[in-house]
N, CA and C atoms of all chains as a GROMACS GRO file, in nm:
protein
  609
    1MET      N    1  10.535   1.970  11.020
    1MET     CA    2  10.458   1.956  10.911
    1MET      C    3  10.546   2.029  10.761
    2SER      N    4  10.543   1.973  10.670
    2SER     CA    5  10.608   2.033  10.574
    2SER      C    6  10.554   2.150  10.496
    3MET      N    7  10.631   2.238  10.451
    3MET     CA    8  10.547   2.352  10.369
    3MET      C    9  10.557   2.327  10.238
    4LYS      N   10  10.468   2.386  10.192
    4LYS     CA   11  10.452   2.359  10.023
    4LYS      C   12  10.556   2.422   9.954
    5GLN      N   13  10.621   2.372   9.864
    5GLN     CA   14  10.736   2.404   9.807
    5GLN      C   15  10.702   2.443   9.653
    6PRO      N   16  10.745   2.562   9.599
    6PRO     CA   17  10.709   2.609   9.475
    6PRO      C   18  10.731   2.507   9.355
    7GLU      N   19  10.878   2.445   9.398
    7GLU     CA   20  10.905   2.364   9.276
    7GLU      C   21  10.968   2.223   9.367
    8GLY      N   22  10.876   2.103   9.339
    8GLY     CA   23  10.906   1.990   9.397
    8GLY      C   24  11.005   1.896   9.321
    9ARG      N   25  11.045   1.804   9.358
    9ARG     CA   26  11.147   1.727   9.290
    9ARG      C   27  11.059   1.661   9.174
   10PRO      N   28  11.112   1.630   9.079
   10PRO     CA   29  11.044   1.558   8.967
   10PRO      C   30  10.985   1.442   8.995
   11GLY      N   31  10.869   1.402   8.964
   11GLY     CA   32  10.805   1.277   8.996
   11GLY      C   33  10.844   1.183   8.932
   12LEU      N   34  10.772   1.055   8.926
   12LEU     CA   35  10.808   0.945   8.858
   12LEU      C   36  10.780   0.968   8.706
   13PRO      N   37  10.866   0.920   8.624
   13PRO     CA   38  10.838   0.922   8.466
   13PRO      C   39  10.705   0.850   8.470
   14ARG      N   40  10.656   0.897   8.360
   14ARG     CA   41  10.497   0.815   8.334
   14ARG      C   42  10.519   0.691   8.268
   15VAL      N   43  10.617   0.655   8.183
   15VAL     CA   44  10.652   0.543   8.131
   15VAL      C   45  10.788   0.482   8.153
   16ASN      N   46  10.804   0.367   8.184
   16ASN     CA   47  10.919   0.300   8.195
   16ASN      C   48  11.014   0.288   8.062
   17PRO      N   49  11.112   0.358   8.030
   17PRO     CA   50  11.193   0.363   7.903
   17PRO      C   51  11.241   0.229   7.857
   18ILE      N   52  11.249   0.158   7.980
   18ILE     CA   53  11.331   0.013   7.955
   18ILE      C   54  11.186  -0.063   7.861
   19ALA      N   55  11.092  -0.050   7.876
   19ALA     CA   56  10.960  -0.108   7.816
   19ALA      C   57  10.946  -0.042   7.682
   20ILE      N   58  10.995   0.064   7.653
   20ILE     CA   59  10.974   0.103   7.519
   20ILE      C   60  11.077   0.068   7.441
   21ALA      N   61  11.196   0.064   7.528
   21ALA     CA   62  11.323   0.009   7.464
   21ALA      C   63  11.311  -0.123   7.390
   22ILE      N   64  11.256  -0.219   7.493
   22ILE     CA   65  11.246  -0.362   7.452
   22ILE      C   66  11.140  -0.386   7.364
   23ALA      N   67  11.034  -0.289   7.338
   23ALA     CA   68  10.945  -0.320   7.225
   23ALA      C   69  11.002  -0.282   7.087
   24MET      N   70  11.076  -0.162   7.101
   24MET     CA   71  11.160  -0.111   6.979
   24MET      C   72  11.258  -0.217   6.928
   25ILE      N   73  11.314  -0.258   7.036
   25ILE     CA   74  11.431  -0.363   7.005
   25ILE      C   75  11.378  -0.478   6.939
   26THR      N   76  11.279  -0.542   7.003
   26THR     CA   77  11.220  -0.654   6.950
   26THR      C   78  11.168  -0.641   6.818
   27GLY      N   79  11.077  -0.534   6.786
   27GLY     CA   80  11.051  -0.494   6.644
   27GLY      C   81  11.179  -0.528   6.545
   28ALA      N   82  11.264  -0.442   6.572
   28ALA     CA   83  11.386  -0.438   6.501
   28ALA      C   84  11.440  -0.591   6.464
   29VAL      N   85  11.476  -0.661   6.572
   29VAL     CA   86  11.504  -0.784   6.584
   29VAL      C   87  11.430  -0.889   6.468
   30LEU      N   88  11.294  -0.871   6.498
   30LEU     CA   89  11.186  -0.974   6.448
   30LEU      C   90  11.188  -0.903   6.286
   31LEU      N   91  11.220  -0.772   6.263
   31LEU     CA   92  11.246  -0.743   6.109
   31LEU      C   93  11.360  -0.805   6.046
   32GLY      N   94  11.482  -0.799   6.119
   32GLY     CA   95  11.610  -0.845   6.084
   32GLY      C   96  11.589  -0.997   6.040
   33ILE      N   97  11.506  -1.082   6.148
   33ILE     CA   98  11.502  -1.230   6.112
   33ILE      C   99  11.404  -1.241   5.983
   34SER      N  100  11.280  -1.152   5.982
   34SER     CA  101  11.202  -1.167   5.863
   34SER      C  102  11.280  -1.138   5.734
   35LEU      N  103  11.342  -1.039   5.710
   35LEU     CA  104  11.437  -1.010   5.608
   35LEU      C  105  11.534  -1.107   5.559
   36PHE      N  106  11.586  -1.191   5.663
   36PHE     CA  107  11.703  -1.292   5.625
   36PHE      C  108  11.630  -1.409   5.570
   37ASN      N  109  11.506  -1.396   5.622
   37ASN     CA  110  11.397  -1.546   5.586
   37ASN      C  111  11.349  -1.499   5.456
   38GLY      N  112  11.358  -1.380   5.404
   38GLY     CA  113  11.279  -1.331   5.278
   38GLY      C  114  11.162  -1.311   5.285
   39GLU      N  115  11.112  -1.256   5.422
   39GLU     CA  116  10.966  -1.224   5.428
   39GLU      C  117  10.950  -1.102   5.499
   40ALA      N  118  10.977  -1.005   5.385
   40ALA     CA  119  10.996  -0.879   5.419
   40ALA      C  120  10.851  -0.810   5.461
   41LEU      N  121  10.744  -0.838   5.428
   41LEU     CA  122  10.606  -0.803   5.446
   41LEU      C  123  10.599  -0.842   5.597
   42VAL      N  124  10.605  -0.951   5.642
   42VAL     CA  125  10.593  -0.990   5.770
   42VAL      C  126  10.689  -0.928   5.857
   43GLY      N  127  10.798  -0.908   5.830
   43GLY     CA  128  10.866  -0.819   5.905
   43GLY      C  129  10.850  -0.688   5.922
   44VAL      N  130  10.798  -0.611   5.839
   44VAL     CA  131  10.732  -0.480   5.814
   44VAL      C  132  10.615  -0.496   5.946
   45MET      N  133  10.545  -0.586   5.921
   45MET     CA  134  10.426  -0.590   6.026
   45MET      C  135  10.452  -0.621   6.159
   46PHE      N  136  10.554  -0.685   6.200
   46PHE     CA  137  10.617  -0.717   6.327
   46PHE      C  138  10.689  -0.555   6.361
   47LEU      N  139  10.744  -0.489   6.278
   47LEU     CA  140  10.788  -0.372   6.297
   47LEU      C  141  10.676  -0.246   6.355
   48VAL      N  142  10.578  -0.270   6.260
   48VAL     CA  143  10.457  -0.157   6.274
   48VAL      C  144  10.392  -0.221   6.425
   49VAL      N  145  10.359  -0.334   6.454
   49VAL     CA  146  10.295  -0.372   6.588
   49VAL      C  147  10.395  -0.339   6.672
   50THR      N  148  10.506  -0.400   6.700
   50THR     CA  149  10.603  -0.363   6.800
   50THR      C  150  10.618  -0.197   6.845
   51TRP      N  151  10.652  -0.133   6.733
   51TRP     CA  152  10.669   0.014   6.740
   51TRP      C  153  10.540   0.099   6.758
   52GLY      N  154  10.445   0.030   6.729
   52GLY     CA  155  10.324   0.086   6.752
   52GLY      C  156  10.270   0.090   6.891
   53PHE      N  157  10.292  -0.041   6.954
   53PHE     CA  158  10.286  -0.068   7.090
   53PHE      C  159  10.379   0.037   7.152
   54ALA      N  160  10.507   0.066   7.130
   54ALA     CA  161  10.577   0.139   7.203
   54ALA      C  162  10.557   0.281   7.189
   55ALA      N  163  10.485   0.330   7.088
   55ALA     CA  164  10.414   0.474   7.084
   55ALA      C  165  10.291   0.488   7.143
   56PHE      N  166  10.220   0.364   7.152
   56PHE     CA  167  10.113   0.348   7.252
   56PHE      C  168  10.138   0.378   7.396
   57LEU      N  169  10.247   0.322   7.441
   57LEU     CA  170  10.292   0.339   7.567
   57LEU      C  171  10.332   0.476   7.581
   58TYR      N  172  10.412   0.519   7.497
   58TYR     CA  173  10.467   0.659   7.525
   58TYR      C  174  10.379   0.766   7.523
   59TRP      N  175  10.285   0.757   7.403
   59TRP     CA  176  10.201   0.870   7.431
   59TRP      C  177  10.084   0.855   7.515
   60GLY      N  178  10.015   0.737   7.520
   60GLY     CA  179   9.924   0.678   7.601
   60GLY      C  180   9.924   0.718   7.760
   61SER      N  181  10.068   0.695   7.783
   61SER     CA  182  10.084   0.704   7.932
   61SER      C  183  10.072   0.857   7.979
   62ARG      N  184  10.087   0.941   7.852
   62ARG     CA  185  10.078   1.081   7.926
   62ARG      C  186   9.927   1.135   7.939
   63VAL      N  187   9.842   1.029   7.907
   63VAL     CA  188   9.701   1.052   7.883
   63VAL      C  189   9.612   0.972   7.977
   64SER      N  190   9.687   0.856   8.019
   64SER     CA  191   9.602   0.753   8.090
   64SER      C  192   9.665   0.703   8.170
   65ASP      N  193   9.635   0.692   8.296
   65ASP     CA  194   9.704   0.632   8.411
   65ASP      C  195   9.725   0.475   8.375
   66THR      N  196   9.608   0.430   8.331
   66THR     CA  197   9.586   0.276   8.314
   66THR      C  198   9.722   0.234   8.212
   67VAL      N  199   9.709   0.309   8.102
   67VAL     CA  200   9.851   0.301   8.017
   67VAL      C  201   9.965   0.300   8.085
   68ALA      N  202   9.976   0.419   8.160
   68ALA     CA  203  10.100   0.416   8.236
   68ALA      C  204  10.138   0.295   8.316
   69LEU      N  205  10.040   0.230   8.392
   69LEU     CA  206  10.044   0.126   8.480
   69LEU      C  207  10.098   0.020   8.390
   70ILE      N  208  10.083   0.008   8.272
   70ILE     CA  209  10.111  -0.130   8.192
   70ILE      C  210  10.253  -0.136   8.160
   71SER      N  211  10.318  -0.023   8.167
   71SER     CA  212  10.460  -0.018   8.123
   71SER      C  213  10.556  -0.018   8.280
   72ASP      N  214  10.492   0.007   8.382
   72ASP     CA  215  10.539   0.049   8.498
   72ASP      C  216  10.545  -0.063   8.604
   73ASP      N  217  10.634  -0.169   8.625
   73ASP     CA  218  10.629  -0.294   8.702
   73ASP      C  219  10.750  -0.248   8.811
   74VAL      N  220  10.810  -0.154   8.781
   74VAL     CA  221  10.926  -0.128   8.899
   74VAL      C  222  10.956  -0.020   8.952
   75GLN      N  223  10.878   0.087   8.945
   75GLN     CA  224  10.868   0.216   8.994
   75GLN      C  225  10.765   0.246   9.116
   76ASP      N  226  10.661   0.252   9.071
   76ASP     CA  227  10.566   0.291   9.190
   76ASP      C  228  10.525   0.147   9.270
   77GLU      N  229  10.534   0.152   9.386
   77GLU     CA  230  10.530   0.027   9.473
   77GLU      C  231  10.376  -0.040   9.466
   78ARG      N  232  10.288   0.039   9.423
   78ARG     CA  233  10.170  -0.006   9.401
   78ARG      C  234  10.134  -0.075   9.286
   79ASN      N  235  10.208  -0.007   9.177
   79ASN     CA  236  10.202  -0.077   9.033
   79ASN      C  237  10.266  -0.197   9.041
   80VAL      N  238  10.374  -0.237   9.106
   80VAL     CA  239  10.463  -0.342   9.127
   80VAL      C  240  10.359  -0.455   9.192
   81HIS      N  241  10.250  -0.430   9.277
   81HIS     CA  242  10.176  -0.513   9.353
   81HIS      C  243  10.101  -0.558   9.261
   82ILE      N  244  10.035  -0.472   9.189
   82ILE     CA  245   9.923  -0.483   9.081
   82ILE      C  246   9.984  -0.574   8.969
   83HIS      N  247  10.130  -0.561   8.913
   83HIS     CA  248  10.170  -0.631   8.829
   83HIS      C  249  10.182  -0.801   8.904
   84GLN      N  250  10.222  -0.791   9.009
   84GLN     CA  251  10.264  -0.928   9.076
   84GLN      C  252  10.116  -0.997   9.098
   85ARG      N  253   9.996  -0.935   9.147
   85ARG     CA  254   9.901  -0.996   9.149
   85ARG      C  255   9.846  -1.049   8.992
   86ALA      N  256   9.868  -0.977   8.908
   86ALA     CA  257   9.808  -1.012   8.792
   86ALA      C  258   9.876  -1.131   8.728
   87ALA      N  259  10.025  -1.122   8.765
   87ALA     CA  260  10.099  -1.258   8.701
   87ALA      C  261  10.079  -1.363   8.769
   88LEU      N  262  10.026  -1.360   8.911
   88LEU     CA  263   9.971  -1.464   8.986
   88LEU      C  264   9.846  -1.517   8.927
   89TYR      N  265   9.766  -1.447   8.909
   89TYR     CA  266   9.629  -1.496   8.844
   89TYR      C  267   9.642  -1.548   8.700
   90THR      N  268   9.749  -1.483   8.628
   90THR     CA  269   9.763  -1.541   8.507
   90THR      C  270   9.834  -1.670   8.494
   91LEU      N  271   9.920  -1.684   8.589
   91LEU     CA  272   9.958  -1.824   8.618
   91LEU      C  273   9.878  -1.944   8.688
   92ASN      N  274   9.780  -1.883   8.771
   92ASN     CA  275   9.680  -1.977   8.818
   92ASN      C  276   9.583  -2.040   8.675
   93ILE      N  277   9.542  -1.931   8.594
   93ILE     CA  278   9.462  -1.974   8.492
   93ILE      C  279   9.543  -2.048   8.396
   94LEU      N  280   9.637  -2.008   8.377
   94LEU     CA  281   9.706  -2.111   8.286
   94LEU      C  282   9.742  -2.233   8.315
   95ALA      N  283   9.757  -2.255   8.432
   95ALA     CA  284   9.779  -2.368   8.503
   95ALA      C  285   9.640  -2.491   8.498
   96PHE      N  286   9.542  -2.401   8.526
   96PHE     CA  287   9.423  -2.451   8.500
   96PHE      C  288   9.386  -2.498   8.369
   97ILE      N  289   9.425  -2.435   8.257
   97ILE     CA  290   9.406  -2.470   8.106
   97ILE      C  291   9.486  -2.603   8.095
   98ILE      N  292   9.625  -2.559   8.145
   98ILE     CA  293   9.680  -2.693   8.118
   98ILE      C  294   9.616  -2.834   8.169
   99VAL      N  295   9.613  -2.820   8.319
   99VAL     CA  296   9.528  -2.928   8.353
   99VAL      C  297   9.415  -2.969   8.279
  100ALA      N  298   9.336  -2.884   8.230
  100ALA     CA  299   9.211  -2.911   8.172
  100ALA      C  300   9.222  -2.977   8.032
  101ALA      N  301   9.335  -2.935   7.965
  101ALA     CA  302   9.372  -2.985   7.853
  101ALA      C  303   9.428  -3.103   7.865
  102PHE      N  304   9.493  -3.138   7.981
  102PHE     CA  305   9.539  -3.255   8.004
  102PHE      C  306   9.438  -3.370   8.014
  103VAL      N  307   9.330  -3.340   8.087
  103VAL     CA  308   9.213  -3.443   8.108
  103VAL      C  309   9.127  -3.437   7.983
  104VAL      N  310   9.110  -3.352   7.917
  104VAL     CA  311   9.059  -3.363   7.794
  104VAL      C  312   9.135  -3.460   7.690
  105ASP      N  313   9.227  -3.457   7.674
  105ASP     CA  314   9.345  -3.519   7.610
  105ASP      C  315   9.327  -3.678   7.634
  106ILE      N  316   9.348  -3.676   7.773
  106ILE     CA  317   9.319  -3.828   7.815
  106ILE      C  318   9.199  -3.893   7.794
  107ALA      N  319   9.083  -3.793   7.818
  107ALA     CA  320   8.948  -3.866   7.784
  107ALA      C  321   8.952  -3.908   7.666
  108ARG      N  322   9.023  -3.834   7.552
  108ARG     CA  323   8.994  -3.868   7.418
  108ARG      C  324   9.083  -3.960   7.376
  109GLY      N  325   9.174  -4.030   7.469
  109GLY     CA  326   9.218  -4.146   7.436
  109GLY      C  327   9.366  -4.114   7.408
  110GLY      N  328   9.428  -3.980   7.435
  110GLY     CA  329   9.544  -3.943   7.390
  110GLY      C  330   9.636  -3.977   7.517
  111SER      N  331   9.786  -3.924   7.488
  111SER     CA  332   9.870  -3.975   7.600
  111SER      C  333   9.864  -3.878   7.693
  112GLY      N  334   9.826  -3.729   7.667
  112GLY     CA  335   9.824  -3.626   7.754
  112GLY      C  336   9.943  -3.531   7.742
  113SER      N  337  10.000  -3.573   7.615
  113SER     CA  338  10.143  -3.480   7.592
  113SER      C  339  10.093  -3.373   7.500
  114PRO      N  340  10.133  -3.256   7.504
  114PRO     CA  341  10.262  -3.220   7.582
  114PRO      C  342  10.238  -3.172   7.721
  115TYR      N  343  10.073  -3.191   7.751
  115TYR     CA  344  10.056  -3.112   7.880
  115TYR      C  345  10.106  -3.164   8.002
  116THR      N  346  10.128  -3.292   8.004
  116THR     CA  347  10.186  -3.359   8.095
  116THR      C  348  10.327  -3.269   8.144
  117TRP      N  349  10.404  -3.304   8.044
  117TRP     CA  350  10.547  -3.212   8.067
  117TRP      C  351  10.517  -3.090   8.088
  118LEU      N  352  10.429  -3.022   8.050
  118LEU     CA  353  10.431  -2.869   8.056
  118LEU      C  354  10.369  -2.848   8.226
  119ALA      N  355  10.285  -2.925   8.257
  119ALA     CA  356  10.241  -2.940   8.407
  119ALA      C  357  10.365  -2.961   8.499
  120ALA      N  358  10.439  -3.049   8.455
  120ALA     CA  359  10.527  -3.087   8.525
  120ALA      C  360  10.656  -2.986   8.548
  121ALA      N  361  10.673  -2.908   8.417
  121ALA     CA  362  10.780  -2.833   8.412
  121ALA      C  363  10.745  -2.691   8.511
  122ALA      N  364  10.614  -2.677   8.498
  122ALA     CA  365  10.556  -2.576   8.582
  122ALA      C  366  10.582  -2.560   8.719
  123ALA      N  367  10.520  -2.696   8.765
  123ALA     CA  368  10.539  -2.764   8.892
  123ALA      C  369  10.678  -2.762   8.955
  124MET      N  370  10.756  -2.776   8.870
  124MET     CA  371  10.915  -2.800   8.921
  124MET      C  372  10.943  -2.672   8.933
  125ILE      N  373  10.937  -2.564   8.835
  125ILE     CA  374  10.972  -2.422   8.841
  125ILE      C  375  10.920  -2.366   8.960
  126TYR      N  376  10.798  -2.372   8.984
  126TYR     CA  377  10.713  -2.332   9.094
  126TYR      C  378  10.785  -2.360   9.216
  127MET      N  379  10.811  -2.486   9.233
  127MET     CA  380  10.850  -2.528   9.379
  127MET      C  381  10.985  -2.477   9.400
  128SER      N  382  11.070  -2.487   9.285
  128SER     CA  383  11.231  -2.432   9.300
  128SER      C  384  11.237  -2.278   9.347
  129LEU      N  385  11.148  -2.215   9.291
  129LEU     CA  386  11.138  -2.079   9.301
  129LEU      C  387  11.102  -2.031   9.447
  130LEU      N  388  11.008  -2.115   9.498
  130LEU     CA  389  10.941  -2.104   9.643
  130LEU      C  390  11.061  -2.148   9.720
  131VAL      N  391  11.135  -2.218   9.673
  131VAL     CA  392  11.267  -2.245   9.790
  131VAL      C  393  11.381  -2.128   9.796
  132ILE      N  394  11.398  -2.107   9.636
  132ILE     CA  395  11.512  -1.981   9.621
  132ILE      C  396  11.466  -1.862   9.685
  133ILE      N  397  11.324  -1.805   9.666
  133ILE     CA  398  11.276  -1.706   9.729
  133ILE      C  399  11.253  -1.697   9.869
  134ASP      N  400  11.217  -1.813   9.940
  134ASP     CA  401  11.200  -1.825  10.075
  134ASP      C  402  11.352  -1.826  10.148
  135ARG      N  403  11.472  -1.901  10.054
  135ARG     CA  404  11.590  -1.860  10.135
  135ARG      C  405  11.641  -1.723  10.114
  136ARG      N  406  11.598  -1.647  10.042
  136ARG     CA  407  11.643  -1.524  10.025
  136ARG      C  408  11.557  -1.424  10.108
  137GLY      N  409  11.473  -1.476  10.174
  137GLY     CA  410  11.400  -1.383  10.273
  137GLY      C  411  11.278  -1.273  10.201
  138MET      N  412   9.290  -0.072  10.693
  138MET     CA  413   9.361   0.013  10.778
  138MET      C  414   9.320   0.180  10.741
  139ASN      N  415   9.250   0.256  10.843
  139ASN     CA  416   9.231   0.389  10.837
  139ASN      C  417   9.351   0.472  10.846
  140ASN      N  418   9.350   0.590  10.775
  140ASN     CA  419   9.481   0.676  10.768
  140ASN      C  420   9.421   0.814  10.782
  141GLU      N  421   9.503   0.906  10.811
  141GLU     CA  422   9.509   1.055  10.812
  141GLU      C  423   9.565   1.118  10.711
  142VAL      N  424   9.597   1.057  10.619
  142VAL     CA  425   9.671   1.110  10.500
  142VAL      C  426   9.581   1.221  10.441
  143ARG      N  427   9.485   1.207  10.396
  143ARG     CA  428   9.391   1.319  10.342
  143ARG      C  429   9.373   1.431  10.399
  144ARG      N  430   9.334   1.421  10.537
  144ARG     CA  431   9.315   1.541  10.603
  144ARG      C  432   9.447   1.612  10.620
  145LEU      N  433   9.568   1.523  10.647
  145LEU     CA  434   9.712   1.619  10.682
  145LEU      C  435   9.740   1.662  10.542
  146ARG      N  436   9.714   1.592  10.430
  146ARG     CA  437   9.762   1.649  10.298
  146ARG      C  438   9.701   1.790  10.272
  147LEU      N  439   9.554   1.768  10.299
  147LEU     CA  440   9.475   1.904  10.286
  147LEU      C  441   9.496   2.027  10.368
  148GLU      N  442   9.570   2.000  10.501
  148GLU     CA  443   9.614   2.094  10.591
  148GLU      C  444   9.736   2.160  10.528
  149ILE      N  445   9.816   2.112  10.485
  149ILE     CA  446   9.944   2.173  10.431
  149ILE      C  447   9.928   2.236  10.246
  150GLY      N  448   9.792   2.185  10.224
  150GLY     CA  449   9.765   2.247  10.083
  150GLY      C  450   9.812   2.183   9.962
  151TYR      N  451   9.844   2.044   9.979
  151TYR     CA  452   9.898   1.977   9.885
  151TYR      C  453   9.798   1.909   9.790
  152SER      N  454   9.772   1.886   9.666
  152SER     CA  455   9.708   1.796   9.579
  152SER      C  456   9.767   1.657   9.591
  153GLN      N  457   9.688   1.561   9.548
  153GLN     CA  458   9.732   1.427   9.537
  153GLN      C  459   9.845   1.432   9.470
  154ALA      N  460   9.832   1.494   9.330
  154ALA     CA  461   9.963   1.478   9.241
  154ALA      C  462  10.081   1.532   9.299
  155GLU      N  463  10.064   1.646   9.375
  155GLU     CA  464  10.173   1.714   9.450
  155GLU      C  465  10.253   1.631   9.527
  156LEU      N  466  10.169   1.566   9.651
  156LEU     CA  467  10.214   1.471   9.733
  156LEU      C  468  10.285   1.361   9.672
  157ALA      N  469  10.199   1.306   9.562
  157ALA     CA  470  10.275   1.179   9.513
  157ALA      C  471  10.401   1.228   9.440
  158GLU      N  472  10.437   1.342   9.377
  158GLU     CA  473  10.552   1.373   9.332
  158GLU      C  474  10.658   1.380   9.448
  159GLN      N  475  10.627   1.457   9.563
  159GLN     CA  476  10.736   1.448   9.673
  159GLN      C  477  10.726   1.303   9.702
  160MET      N  478  10.650   1.184   9.721
  160MET     CA  479  10.690   1.052   9.758
  160MET      C  480  10.753   0.996   9.642
  161ARG      N  481  10.746   1.035   9.516
  161ARG     CA  482  10.788   0.962   9.412
  161ARG      C  483  10.698   0.841   9.391
  162VAL      N  484  10.562   0.859   9.394
  162VAL     CA  485  10.478   0.736   9.359
  162VAL      C  486  10.364   0.795   9.271
  163SER      N  487  10.291   0.746   9.218
  163SER     CA  488  10.197   0.763   9.128
  163SER      C  489  10.082   0.852   9.222
  164ARG      N  490   9.987   0.919   9.164
  164ARG     CA  491   9.889   0.984   9.224
  164ARG      C  492   9.774   0.878   9.262
  165GLN      N  493   9.759   0.789   9.188
  165GLN     CA  494   9.683   0.698   9.195
  165GLN      C  495   9.707   0.605   9.324
  166THR      N  496   9.836   0.590   9.363
  166THR     CA  497   9.882   0.543   9.496
  166THR      C  498   9.835   0.616   9.604
  167ILE      N  499   9.857   0.744   9.585
  167ILE     CA  500   9.823   0.832   9.716
  167ILE      C  501   9.671   0.836   9.725
  168ASN      N  502   9.569   0.822   9.615
  168ASN     CA  503   9.468   0.791   9.619
  168ASN      C  504   9.395   0.699   9.676
  169ALA      N  505   9.478   0.586   9.639
  169ALA     CA  506   9.428   0.458   9.694
  169ALA      C  507   9.468   0.447   9.846
  170ILE      N  508   9.565   0.492   9.884
  170ILE     CA  509   9.616   0.504  10.029
  170ILE      C  510   9.524   0.572  10.120
  171GLU      N  511   9.466   0.696  10.039
  171GLU     CA  512   9.387   0.783  10.114
  171GLU      C  513   9.247   0.705  10.153
  172THR      N  514   9.221   0.647  10.055
  172THR     CA  515   9.052   0.584  10.042
  172THR      C  516   9.078   0.435  10.104
  173GLY      N  517   9.195   0.402  10.158
  173GLY     CA  518   9.204   0.266  10.222
  173GLY      C  519   9.203   0.151  10.148
  174ARG      N  520   9.220   0.164  10.018
  174ARG     CA  521   9.231   0.045   9.914
  174ARG      C  522   9.374  -0.011   9.899
  175TYR      N  523   9.451   0.054   9.962
  175TYR     CA  524   9.603   0.014   9.951
  175TYR      C  525   9.679   0.036  10.090
  176SER      N  526   9.736  -0.052  10.115
  176SER     CA  527   9.850  -0.022  10.267
  176SER      C  528   9.944   0.003  10.201
  177PRO      N  529  10.022   0.108  10.248
  177PRO     CA  530  10.145   0.148  10.195
  177PRO      C  531  10.250   0.054  10.254
  178SER      N  532  10.392   0.027  10.192
  178SER     CA  533  10.495  -0.030  10.243
  178SER      C  534  10.573   0.017  10.372
  179LEU      N  535  10.618  -0.014  10.444
  179LEU     CA  536  10.653   0.048  10.568
  179LEU      C  537  10.734   0.170  10.530
  180ALA      N  538  10.826   0.166  10.418
  180ALA     CA  539  10.914   0.274  10.350
  180ALA      C  540  10.841   0.383  10.336
  181LEU      N  541  10.743   0.362  10.242
  181LEU     CA  542  10.650   0.458  10.219
  181LEU      C  543  10.579   0.531  10.335
  182ALA      N  544  10.553   0.437  10.403
  182ALA     CA  545  10.451   0.495  10.548
  182ALA      C  546  10.552   0.595  10.619
  183ILE      N  547  10.680   0.550  10.623
  183ILE     CA  548  10.761   0.622  10.718
  183ILE      C  549  10.787   0.770  10.641
  184LYS      N  550  10.811   0.738  10.505
  184LYS     CA  551  10.843   0.872  10.416
  184LYS      C  552  10.694   0.965  10.432
  185LEU      N  553  10.594   0.911  10.425
  185LEU     CA  554  10.473   0.993  10.444
  185LEU      C  555  10.489   1.070  10.568
  186ALA      N  556  10.495   0.971  10.673
  186ALA     CA  557  10.489   1.035  10.801
  186ALA      C  558  10.598   1.157  10.824
  187ARG      N  559  10.709   1.133  10.788
  187ARG     CA  560  10.824   1.240  10.794
  187ARG      C  561  10.760   1.365  10.697
  188PHE      N  562  10.719   1.336  10.599
  188PHE     CA  563  10.691   1.459  10.525
  188PHE      C  564  10.559   1.544  10.582
  189LEU      N  565  10.472   1.443  10.617
  189LEU     CA  566  10.372   1.493  10.708
  189LEU      C  567  10.376   1.582  10.835
  190GLY      N  568  10.516   1.529  10.896
  190GLY     CA  569  10.532   1.581  11.020
  190GLY      C  570  10.463   1.513  11.148
  191LYS      N  571  10.427   1.407  11.106
  191LYS     CA  572  10.348   1.318  11.216
  191LYS      C  573  10.442   1.181  11.264
  192PRO      N  574  10.426   1.096  11.376
  192PRO     CA  575  10.447   0.998  11.377
  192PRO      C  576  10.369   0.894  11.298
  193VAL      N  577  10.434   0.798  11.252
  193VAL     CA  578  10.350   0.702  11.166
  193VAL      C  579  10.214   0.639  11.219
  194GLU      N  580  10.221   0.612  11.368
  194GLU     CA  581  10.095   0.562  11.444
  194GLU      C  582   9.962   0.668  11.442
  195GLU      N  583  10.012   0.780  11.459
  195GLU     CA  584   9.940   0.885  11.410
  195GLU      C  585   9.844   0.921  11.287
  196ILE      N  586   9.942   0.865  11.187
  196ILE     CA  587   9.844   0.878  11.068
  196ILE      C  588   9.792   0.752  10.999
  197PHE      N  589   9.846   0.629  11.050
  197PHE     CA  590   9.803   0.507  11.006
  197PHE      C  591   9.723   0.426  11.149
  198HIS      N  592   9.601   0.400  11.130
  198HIS     CA  593   9.542   0.317  11.247
  198HIS      C  594   9.494   0.174  11.224
  199VAL      N  595   9.532   0.074  11.273
  199VAL     CA  596   9.506  -0.050  11.269
  199VAL      C  597   9.370  -0.075  11.370
  200ASP      N  598   9.272  -0.117  11.290
  200ASP     CA  599   9.155  -0.175  11.368
  200ASP      C  600   9.184  -0.272  11.437
  201GLU      N  601   9.174  -0.284  11.561
  201GLU     CA  602   9.201  -0.388  11.668
  201GLU      C  603   9.110  -0.499  11.664
  202ALA      N  604   8.980  -0.444  11.630
  202ALA     CA  605   8.861  -0.546  11.653
  202ALA      C  606   8.904  -0.649  11.533
  203THR      N  607   8.968  -0.599  11.411
  203THR     CA  608   8.977  -0.711  11.304
  203THR      C  609   9.089  -0.793  11.332
   0.00000   0.00000   0.00000
């Protein structure tokens, strides 16, 4: 049985730096696009929101395990499972919404577009990924 | 799946956070394993067993009745 060591190896980082980087780069890109379109105020708002989110992840993850979970979908295996389950539930809810919108649109005498195409695309992507992931084991 | 992680961890005087650091997982993962809310991957189970100095089957018990 292992004896307690005074100094263990460094643990997991509390926040995934890639998530921080993506949020900050997204804000900078949106600011650039907005400035290019002559909408400086909108660009600044994008920057405040995205950089604010990055700051929230960085500082919040130091005091809250839930915030740390938000940015970690690769390091801790349980967090990876949670993200996968959340993604699956999200997909199912979105699929339900698309089908419901399609039915409502048809009932109102519409063509069902664009929900028909969205549902078809989702089904094709889902089945393709099933095959690809199955072949990879 | 029941397990002896908590008992063995306390035997060596580790906190959940310290064991989590050694296993390079979050403290919540260790807590979830100890309380049976999460079954670890085979890799993590073996890593835990090696660290705690017991065979995997002595740490993790599958209820045969279920």
